[in-house]
N, C-alpha and C positions, 0 to 999 in steps of 0.2 A: 632364681627359684630354689628351694630349699633340695639339698642334695641328701641321699639316702645310703646307708650301708647295706648293701645287697649280696648275699653270698655268692661267691665267685662262681659256683656251679651253674648259676642261673645266667651268666654272661656268656657272649659270643664274641670272638675276634672279629669274625667277617661282619655281623650284624652291627656292632658298635663302630667299624669302619664306616661302613655305609652310611649310618644314621649321622656320625659325626660330621661326615663331608657334607650331606644333605643339609644338615643344621647350618653349617657355615656357608652353604651356597644360597640358602634361603631362610634367612633369619627371621623373616616376618610370616613364614609359613604359609605362604599364597600359592606355592607350586605343588599340584597334587598328582602330577606325573609319575609313574613308578620307575623305580632303579632298574637298570638292566644289568643282569649277571650273565655274563657270556661265557658259558661252558664249551662253545664249539657246536656240537651236534644238540645240545640243550640250552634254550635261553630262558631264565628265570626272570620274572618281572616283578620285583617287590615294591609292595604298597608304600606310600611315601611315609605313612604313619601306622605303627601296628605295635603289639606288644606292651609291656607293663606301662601304666599310666601313673600319674602321682599319686592316687589314692592306693594303688595296688602295692607302689614301692614304699610307701609310708605303712601300709599294713604289715608287710613283709619285715621292714627293718624294726619295727616295734616288737613283732612276735618273737622273731630270731634273738633280738637283744634280751627280751624278757626270758627265755629259756637259758641264755648265757649266764646272766646276771643272777638268777635263782635257782642254783644246782641242788637237786634234792628235794625241792618243794613240789608239791602238787599243782599242775598247771593244767587249766582246761580251757578250750574254746567253746563258745556257745554253740557254733555251727563251724561249717567249712568257712575258713579266713578269707577265702577267695575260691573261684569256680575252677581251679585247676588242680587235677588228680596228682601231678608229681610233688608240688608244692605241700599240698595237706597230708601226703604220704611221708614227706621229709619231716614234718612236724610231727607226725605220730610215730615215727622211728626215734624222735629225741625224747618222746614220752609224753607229749601233749595229747590230751584226750578230749573227745569231742561229747559235748553234753546233748546236742540236739543234731537231728539230719537236717538237710537243706529243706526240707518240706514242715519242720516243726516237730517231727515225732521225737520223742523223749528217749534218749539212748542211755543216759545216767540220770535218775532221779535229782532233781534240786535237792531233795531232802538228803542225798548223800554229801552235801558240801558242807563244810565247816568254815567258820568266821577264820578270816585271814587268809584263806586259800586263794590263789591266783585264777581270775577268769578274764579271759582275752575277749573283747566284743569285735567281732568280724568287720571287714570292710563294709558290709550292708549296713550295719548299725543293728539294733535291736529295738524292741517295743518297750513302751513306757512300765507296762505290766511285768515283763521279765526284770527289766532293770530294779524295780522296786521290790521283787522277790529276792533279788541277790543283796540288795541293801539291807533288806530285813534280817538277812542271816549274817550280817556283818560284813559282807564281801563288797569292797567299794572298786569299781571297774574304771574310773576316772584316768587311773595312771596306766591302765592298759587297754585304753579304748582305741581301736584301730579304725573308726568309722571315718569313710572318706569325706574329707572337706566340702564336696560337691553335693553329697548326700545329705549332710547337716545344712547345705545352703538351702536345698529344697524345702526341710523342714522348717527352717526359718521364715522361708517365704510362705509356708502354708499357714503358720501362726500369724504372719502379717496381715493376710488376707483375710484369715478367720476373725480377727480382731475387727475387721470393719464390715464384718456380717456377710461375707461371702461364703458360699459352699464350696469345700475344695474336691474338685473333680481329680483323681488320680488316674492317670494313664499308666498301667502296668499289669504285671502278671500276678493275679490274686495270690497265688501260693508262695510267691517269692519272698525271701526274707527281707529284700529291700523295701517291697511295697507293702509287707506286713508292718514294718517298722514306721513307715511314713504314714500310713493309715492310721496307726496307733497315735502318733504324733498330732496329725489334723483333726482326729475325732476329739481329742482332748479339749480343744479349742472351740469346737462348734461342728455343723453337720459334714459329713465326708462320704464320698462313694468311689469306688473303683470300677473303671471301665478296662477292658482288655485293648479295644481296637476301636477302628474307625466303623466296624460294623454295629458295634455296641453304643456308640455316639449317635449313630442314625437311630439305633432302638430307643436311645434316650429322648431325642427331639420331640416326640409327642407328648411326653411328660411335660416337658418345657412349656409347651403350647397347651397344656391343660387339654389334650386330646383323649387322653386314655386316663383310666381310674388309679388310685392308688392300689389297690388290690392286684391290677396287672404289674403296676412296677415291682411289688415286692416279690412276686413270682418270677420276674425276668432276673431282677439284681440280687436274688437271694444271697443272704450271708456276706454281702459287699458293701453294705450301707451302715453307718454309724447308729447308735441306739437312739430311739425316738426320732428316727428321720421321718420326715412329713414332706412328701413329694409337692403337695399343694402349696406348699410355703418355701421349701429349702431349695426350690430350683429356680427361684425368682432372680437371684444373684448369684453369680458361679464364677469359679477362676480354674484354670487347668494348669496341673503340675504333673512332673512325670517320674516313674522310676527310671534313673539316670542311664538305665543301660537300652533303652527301647529306642527304635528307631525314630531319630530325632525330626526327620520330615513326617513321619506318621504323628508324632505328639502335635507338630505345628499345624498339619492338617485337620486335626481333631479340634483343637483350639479355635483355629479360623472358623470351621464349621459351626461349632457351638456358639460361638461368637455371632455369629450371622444369625443364628437362630434365635437365641435370647434378645438380642438388641431389635430384631424385626416384631418380636413379641410385643416389646414396649416402645411404641413410636408415638412420642408425644408430638405436639404442633410442630416443632422444630426439626423432626426428623428421627432416627433410630437414637435410642437411649445407650449410650457406649458405657454409662456408669454401671451398669448392671453385669459388667462383664471385667475380670480383674486382668491386668497385663502382667503375664509371668514368664515373659521370653527369657529372661535373665535365669531362668533355673535348668535351662537346657545345658547338660555336661559338655566341655570343651574337648574331652578326649573321646566321647562318644562322636560327636561332631566330627571331629579330625580324622578318625579312623573310618567312618562312613563315607565321608568327602574322599578320603583316599582311595577307597573301594571303587568309588565312581569313577574316579580319575585314572585309576588302574584299568578299569574295563574298557577304556577308550583305546587301550593298546591291543592290536590283533593277536589273538592267541587261542590255542585249541582247548584248554582247560584251566579251572582255577582250583587251587588248594586252600582250604581255609584251617588252620590249627589252632585247637584249643579245647576246654574241656567241654563235655558234651551237655553238662547243665548250665554252662555260661551263656547267659542272655544276651550280652552285647555280640558274642561270636556268632551266635545263632543267626542275628540280624545281617550279620555280613555275609553268612552262606546265603540267606535270601535274597540279598542284593546280587550275588554272584550268579544265583541261579535263573534270575532273569535273562540271562544273556548267552550263558554257556555252559557247558557241563561242569558242575562244581561239587568237589568232594569235601568232607568235614570229617578231619582226622584229630586223633588226641595226641599222636606222636610218631615218629619215623617208623615205630614198629607195624604200624597199620599199613605201610607200603610193602606188601608181603613179597612182590616180585616186580620185574618190569611190565608184567601181565595182570597181576591181580592185587587188588586195594581193598582194605577192610574199613569201610567209611560209614558215619553215624547218618541215617535216613532221618531226617527232622519230622516228617508227617507221621512215620512209622515208629518213631522214637526207639530205635534199635540200629544195632550195627548189621551191614549187610555186605556180602561179597560181590565185587563188581570185577569183571574180567575185561581186558582190552582198554583200559582208562588211559593208556599212554600212547594210542594211536594218533598218527598225524604225519605231517609233512617234515622232513628234514630242513633247517632244525625245528626239533619241537618246541613250542612256544607256551609256557606254564604262568599263570598269575599266582602269587602267593602272598597271603597275609595271615595274620593271626590276631586273637583275641586280647583284650586288655589285661589279662591275668594269665597268658602264657609267655613263659620265660624265652628270651631270645635264642637261649642255647638249643631248646627244642627245636626252633625253627631253622637253625644251622644244621642240626641233625638231620631234619628233612630234607633240607638242601643237599647234604653230603649223599644222603642214602639215594636221591634222586639221579645225581650225577654219577652216581656208582652203577647205575643201570645202563648208562650209554658209554660205549667203547670209545675211547679217545678223549674223554671229557678232561677240561684243565684242572689242574688240582685246586682245591679251595684255598690253599696257601698262596697261590697266584694271585687269585682275585684279592685276598686281603691286601697283598702289597700292591695292587694295581688301586684298590680304593685308599690307601693310605698315603700312597705318593701323589694322588691325582691333585692338579692345580687347578 
């Protein structure tokens, strides 16, 4: 696999040692049990897979190299390159400016751009419409395109099934940059629709069966269907793709459910007609699958609580939090600074969409057992900082340097 130049500030001696040892011991990536970091009074169980994925490392490599190779030039990012506050702040400190917020709000008008200026496309990609605006101004983004290859794979698959007269159903968050970009690509080739979750897949099913009217469809799925969408005709043949950071199991569940609905709707003499549903299993992102499977494996270890580290607007990280919350107390933090003390933590509450203060979060027997993972856009250095701060709360904890030596010398 291609290697990337990642700024040393994002690396971690401890995490690098653990990941390398796990890679050597499990080259086929079949073992999803966590790695145990024994600090004595504190036991940390580190997920098998977490942190920067291929797409994120590719984006970081291109962005920082672009800054280095173009001193004095105006450099813009269409929006946050990845959903990590530290990485985006580092780019801003280097003079990179953001044109849009993550929700698409314009921060710098496109009219202010001049031909020849550098605009970096984020890892989520961008819509055909925005790409056309930039090219019309003489800005060519190909050289500075950090779109994740696995996002592009979803785009390509959407195009392939659209060419065969399938409507593309996108499982994603409607306002997310990646979903907006995927919808733009899919809608350019044929009918497309965004659904948020399994509940909305269930809401869609009566329209596939022609049990509800088009007027009801347009009310329920307002602003999430392509121009000219005809629910009476465009739900006769469908395929499901996803925003790559969604829960892979939910995407597959939605696909299986809608396949059953539509094939039962079309039952010729020989049985259900599977030709009305496109097979899109190959669009699920490997990193999303690995990180979620690693959390499921991590949750098999007996523990008192879980910590998930990452940007609060990171979709893939939020789903790791949701998986952990199903089994034990779970806290979502962006950095070690949110660990205020051994008694207090400032963590992000997903339903309330805000940080809240929690007291007594480290209560448990001796030794305390903590599960730990991070999102695909979170630097390993931040994870190590969280580990160091946690260990510092427990008197008699082994130094981190001791664990680095242990994992480096392990046979």
